[in-house]
C-alpha positions as CSV (number, residue, x, y, z in Angstrom):
1,M,23.6,-68.3,-238.6
2,R,22.7,-65.4,-240.5
3,E,21.1,-62.3,-238.7
4,R,18.5,-60.1,-240.3
5,R,18.9,-56.4,-239.8
6,H,15.9,-54.3,-239.6
7,M,16.2,-50.8,-241.2
8,L,14.3,-47.8,-239.6
9,P,11.9,-46.0,-241.9
10,V,12.9,-42.5,-242.4
11,W,9.4,-41.6,-241.7
12,F,10.0,-42.6,-238.1
13,F,12.5,-39.7,-237.9
14,I,10.5,-37.3,-239.6
15,G,7.7,-38.2,-237.2
16,M,10.3,-37.7,-234.0
17,L,11.1,-34.1,-235.8
18,L,7.5,-33.0,-236.6
19,T,6.6,-34.2,-232.9
20,I,9.5,-32.1,-231.2
21,Y,9.0,-28.9,-233.5
22,G,5.5,-29.2,-232.6
23,V,6.2,-29.3,-228.8
24,I,8.7,-26.4,-229.2
25,I,6.1,-24.2,-231.0
26,L,3.0,-25.3,-228.6
27,I,5.3,-24.3,-225.7
28,T,6.5,-21.1,-227.4
29,S,2.6,-20.4,-228.2
30,I,1.1,-21.1,-224.5
31,V,4.1,-18.8,-223.1
32,D,3.3,-15.9,-225.4
33,W,-0.5,-16.5,-225.0
34,S,-1.0,-13.3,-222.8
35,Q,1.1,-11.0,-225.1
36,P,-0.3,-11.7,-228.6
37,S,1.7,-10.0,-231.4
38,Q,0.1,-7.0,-233.3
39,A,-0.1,-9.2,-236.4
40,V,-3.2,-9.5,-238.8
41,L,-5.4,-12.4,-237.2
42,A,-3.0,-12.8,-234.1
43,Q,-6.2,-13.2,-232.0
44,Y,-6.7,-16.7,-233.3
45,H,-3.2,-17.9,-231.9
46,P,-2.0,-19.8,-235.0
47,G,1.1,-20.7,-233.3
48,L,-1.2,-22.9,-230.7
49,W,-2.9,-24.5,-233.6
50,G,0.3,-25.0,-235.6
51,G,1.9,-26.7,-232.5
52,I,-1.0,-28.9,-231.9
53,L,-1.1,-29.9,-235.6
54,L,2.6,-30.7,-235.9
55,L,2.3,-32.7,-232.6
56,L,-0.5,-34.8,-233.9
57,I,0.9,-35.4,-237.3
58,G,4.4,-36.2,-235.8
59,S,2.6,-38.5,-233.2
60,F,0.7,-40.4,-235.8
61,Y,3.9,-41.3,-238.0
62,V,5.9,-42.1,-234.8
63,L,3.5,-44.6,-233.8
64,K,2.7,-45.7,-237.6
65,F,6.5,-46.4,-238.4
66,R,7.9,-47.2,-234.8
67,P,10.4,-50.2,-234.9
68,R,9.1,-53.4,-234.0
69,R,9.8,-57.0,-234.5
70,P,8.4,-58.7,-237.6
71,S,5.4,-60.8,-236.6
72,G,6.7,-63.9,-238.1
73,S,10.0,-64.1,-236.1
74,N,11.0,-66.6,-233.9
75,P,13.5,-65.1,-231.0
76,N,14.9,-68.3,-230.1
77,P,15.4,-70.4,-233.5
78,D,16.9,-73.5,-231.8
79,H,14.0,-73.9,-229.6
80,R,10.6,-74.8,-231.4
């Protein structure tokens, strides 16, 4: 009997990386909330918005390209 191998799409791993980076940036931005830098437009907290955006995009890719069984596969081909 031949087994079918299912390859994971690269977009799943890209989504994982974006989600992890988003969480890191979001946590860092929340920790630094009370001490904003003196940079231009720092009052808008770009790290917070960037972290949220990365988290949302990464979560979308992870959920869309997550590994799952093909819909037409029978887990026990001998038993019909």
